[in-house]
GUPASE-933059 format. One line per field, with one value per atom (N, C-alpha, C): residue number from 1; residue in one letter; atom name; x, y negated, z negated. Coordinates in nm, 4 decimals. Layout:
<atoms>
n = (NUM  ...)
res = (A  ...)
atom = (CA  ...)
east = (X  ...)
north = (Y  ...)
up = (Z  ...)
</atoms>
This chain:
<atoms>
n = (1  1  1  2  2  2  3  3  3  4  4  4  5  5  5  6  6  6  7  7  7  8  8  8  9  9  9  10  10  10  11  11  11  12  12  12  13  13  13  14  14  14  15  15  15  16  16  16  17  17  17  18  18  18  19  19  19  20  20  20  21  21  21  22  22  22  23  23  23  24  24  24  25  25  25  26  26  26  27  27  27  28  28  28  29  29  29  30  30  30  31  31  31  32  32  32  33  33  33  34  34  34  35  35  35  36  36  36  37  37  37  38  38  38  39  39  39  40  40  40  41  41  41  42  42  42  43  43  43  44  44  44  45  45  45  46  46  46  47  47  47  48  48  48  49  49  49  50  50  50  51  51  51  52  52  52  53  53  53  54  54  54  55  55  55  56  56  56  57  57  57  58  58  58  59  59  59  60  60  60  61  61  61  62  62  62  63  63  63  64  64  64  65  65  65)
res = (M  M  M  G  G  G  C  C  C  K  K  K  L  L  L  H  H  H  T  T  T  L  L  L  L  L  L  L  L  L  K  K  K  N  N  N  A  A  A  C  C  C  I  I  I  S  S  S  G  G  G  D  D  D  E  E  E  E  E  E  Q  Q  Q  A  A  A  F  F  F  K  K  K  K  K  K  V  V  V  N  N  N  F  F  F  L  L  L  S  S  S  R  R  R  W  W  W  P  P  P  S  S  S  I  I  I  A  A  A  E  E  E  S  S  S  K  K  K  G  G  G  F  F  F  S  S  S  A  A  A  D  D  D  A  A  A  A  A  A  H  H  H  S  S  S  L  L  L  T  T  T  R  R  R  T  T  T  L  L  L  I  I  I  A  A  A  S  S  S  L  L  L  V  V  V  S  S  S  A  A  A  L  L  L  A  A  A  N  N  N  E  E  E  L  L  L)
atom = (N  CA  C  N  CA  C  N  CA  C  N  CA  C  N  CA  C  N  CA  C  N  CA  C  N  CA  C  N  CA  C  N  CA  C  N  CA  C  N  CA  C  N  CA  C  N  CA  C  N  CA  C  N  CA  C  N  CA  C  N  CA  C  N  CA  C  N  CA  C  N  CA  C  N  CA  C  N  CA  C  N  CA  C  N  CA  C  N  CA  C  N  CA  C  N  CA  C  N  CA  C  N  CA  C  N  CA  C  N  CA  C  N  CA  C  N  CA  C  N  CA  C  N  CA  C  N  CA  C  N  CA  C  N  CA  C  N  CA  C  N  CA  C  N  CA  C  N  CA  C  N  CA  C  N  CA  C  N  CA  C  N  CA  C  N  CA  C  N  CA  C  N  CA  C  N  CA  C  N  CA  C  N  CA  C  N  CA  C  N  CA  C  N  CA  C  N  CA  C  N  CA  C  N  CA  C  N  CA  C  N  CA  C  N  CA  C  N  CA  C  N  CA  C  N  CA  C)
east = (-10.8474  -10.8084  -10.6899  -10.5828  -10.4535  -10.4486  -10.5371  -10.5431  -10.6181  -10.7189  -10.8003  -10.7181  -10.6306  -10.5480  -10.4413  -10.3835  -10.2722  -10.3431  -10.4514  -10.5205  -10.5452  -10.6109  -10.6284  -10.5093  -10.3935  -10.2827  -10.2304  -10.2309  -10.1758  -10.2716  -10.4036  -10.4954  -10.4811  -10.4534  -10.4406  -10.3045  -10.2085  -10.0626  -10.0967  -10.1900  -10.1900  -10.2878  -10.3738  -10.4785  -10.4104  -10.3681  -10.3391  -10.1810  -10.1056  -9.9714  -9.8886  -9.7659  -9.6819  -9.6777  -9.6929  -9.6999  -9.5614  -9.4499  -9.3264  -9.3518  -9.3789  -9.3932  -9.5007  -9.6057  -9.7058  -9.6510  -9.5897  -9.5189  -9.4258  -9.3323  -9.2575  -9.3169  -9.4249  -9.5164  -9.5612  -9.6151  -9.6820  -9.5658  -9.4529  -9.3385  -9.2920  -9.2838  -9.2388  -9.3163  -9.4575  -9.5511  -9.5411  -9.5078  -9.4940  -9.3668  -9.2622  -9.1395  -9.1289  -9.2310  -9.2240  -9.2052  -9.2777  -9.2696  -9.1230  -9.0438  -8.9095  -8.8230  -8.8543  -8.7856  -8.8106  -8.9414  -8.9834  -8.9195  -8.9134  -8.8469  -8.7025  -8.6342  -8.4875  -8.4729  -8.5638  -8.5513  -8.5886  -8.6365  -8.6867  -8.8280  -8.9065  -9.0638  -9.1109  -9.2254  -9.2942  -9.3378  -9.2889  -9.3184  -9.4456  -9.5122  -9.6691  -9.7441  -9.7216  -9.7978  -9.7673  -9.6391  -9.6032  -9.6867  -9.6962  -9.7577  -9.9123  -9.9709  -10.1028  -10.1448  -10.0602  -10.0842  -10.0762  -9.9806  -9.9614  -10.0818  -10.1226  -10.2420  -10.3587  -10.3796  -10.4951  -10.4800  -10.3668  -10.3446  -10.3656  -10.3086  -10.3171  -10.4665  -10.5423  -10.6711  -10.7622  -10.7352  -10.7979  -10.7853  -10.6498  -10.6146  -10.6854  -10.6865  -10.7534  -10.8967  -10.9590  -11.0996  -11.1253  -11.0511  -11.0595  -11.0478  -10.9534  -10.9327  -11.0470  -11.0854  -11.2109  -11.3302  -11.3439  -11.4644  -11.4507  -11.3215  -11.2971  -11.3423  -11.3310  -11.3666  -11.5117)
north = (2.9769  2.9980  2.9208  2.9423  2.8872  2.7338  2.6764  2.5408  2.4780  2.5380  2.5009  2.4989  2.6043  2.6136  2.5032  2.4879  2.3726  2.2451  2.2093  2.0881  2.0639  2.1761  2.1532  2.1204  2.1916  2.1671  2.0272  1.9815  1.8509  1.7404  1.7601  1.6706  1.6533  1.7642  1.7629  1.6842  1.7088  1.6397  1.4848  1.4627  1.3180  1.2409  1.3210  1.2580  1.2526  1.3787  1.3873  1.3892  1.4189  1.4236  1.2885  1.3097  1.1866  1.1453  0.9924  0.9413  0.9764  0.9806  1.0094  1.1384  1.2429  1.3828  1.3998  1.3197  1.3220  1.2731  1.1629  1.1047  1.2056  1.2728  1.3671  1.4813  1.5350  1.6354  1.5901  1.4750  1.4186  1.3937  1.3285  1.3114  1.4357  1.5394  1.6598  1.7222  1.7148  1.7504  1.6812  1.5438  1.4784  1.5181  1.5553  1.5945  1.7548  1.8198  1.9658  2.0155  1.9481  2.0013  2.0006  1.8909  1.8797  1.9912  2.0196  2.1182  2.2540  2.2940  2.4123  2.4331  2.3296  2.3341  2.3685  2.2939  2.3379  2.4699  2.5436  2.6904  2.7873  2.7314  2.8109  2.8462  2.7878  2.7942  2.7017  2.7436  2.6729  2.5186  2.4255  2.2769  2.2415  2.2947  2.2726  2.3221  2.4510  2.5054  2.4230  2.3905  2.3106  2.1654  2.1146  1.9764  2.0057  2.1112  2.1386  2.1605  2.2422  2.2819  2.1477  2.0638  1.9419  1.8517  1.8191  1.7437  1.8018  1.9342  1.9907  1.9686  1.9799  1.9616  1.8079  1.7234  1.5814  1.5243  1.5805  1.5376  1.6087  1.7217  1.7865  1.7002  1.6593  1.5844  1.4621  1.3879  1.2495  1.2774  1.3709  1.4009  1.4345  1.5128  1.5523  1.4273  1.3528  1.2290  1.1340  1.1338  1.0233  1.0878  1.2094  1.2667  1.2355  1.2188  1.2068  1.0504  0.9600  0.8089  0.8033)
up = (0.9105  0.7672  0.7329  0.8021  0.7726  0.7812  0.8709  0.8858  0.7754  0.7246  0.6263  0.4819  0.4724  0.3573  0.3530  0.4585  0.4674  0.4492  0.5159  0.4890  0.3520  0.2795  0.1438  0.0565  0.0900  0.0048  0.0370  0.1665  0.2000  0.1262  0.1349  0.0752  -0.0819  -0.1453  -0.2733  -0.3181  -0.2380  -0.2584  -0.2420  -0.1431  -0.1176  -0.2245  -0.2785  -0.3738  -0.5083  -0.5580  -0.6931  -0.7230  -0.6253  -0.6528  -0.6609  -0.6655  -0.6649  -0.5226  -0.5117  -0.3899  -0.2952  -0.3508  -0.2843  -0.2279  -0.2953  -0.2619  -0.1434  -0.1576  -0.0557  0.0776  0.0775  0.1905  0.2424  0.1738  0.2220  0.2983  0.2449  0.3036  0.4428  0.4441  0.5653  0.6695  0.6193  0.7157  0.7724  0.6886  0.7362  0.8506  0.8204  0.9225  1.0505  1.0492  1.1622  1.2583  1.1698  1.2304  1.2586  1.2279  1.2388  1.3975  1.4903  1.6192  1.6725  1.6479  1.6934  1.6169  1.4929  1.4281  1.4750  1.5111  1.5546  1.6948  1.7752  1.9084  1.9080  1.8051  1.7964  1.7561  1.6819  1.6458  1.7395  1.8581  1.9680  1.9896  1.9064  1.9097  2.0326  2.0703  2.1757  2.1234  2.1869  2.1622  2.1681  2.2680  2.3002  2.1778  2.1253  2.0166  1.9048  1.8622  1.7473  1.7637  1.8752  1.8841  1.8501  1.9183  1.8947  1.7512  1.6841  1.5457  1.4590  1.4817  1.4077  1.4272  1.5465  1.5788  1.5047  1.4938  1.4369  1.2783  1.2260  1.0666  1.0422  1.1191  1.0794  1.1033  1.2100  1.2207  1.1003  1.0576  0.9463  0.8307  0.7957  0.6812  0.6746  0.7920  0.7920  0.7672  0.8235  0.8027  0.6576  0.5951  0.4604  0.3634  0.3986  0.3096  0.3361  0.4518  0.4660  0.3914  0.3794  0.3067  0.1537  0.1074  -0.0323  -0.0615  0.0372  0.0170  0.0164)
</atoms>
């Protein structure tokens, strides 16, 4: 459920939002594993979650085309 919600929010930002804001959200998503690791969270879990969210985002955007 959480991945679906985050994917929907990211997709909406990429499609209907300001391009700069969409880029910032995707950029943060790509940097999140290193941020999570510096805060003491598991790097493997952060990388796994990021891969899942990016794959879901790409799939959702492909369905829009």
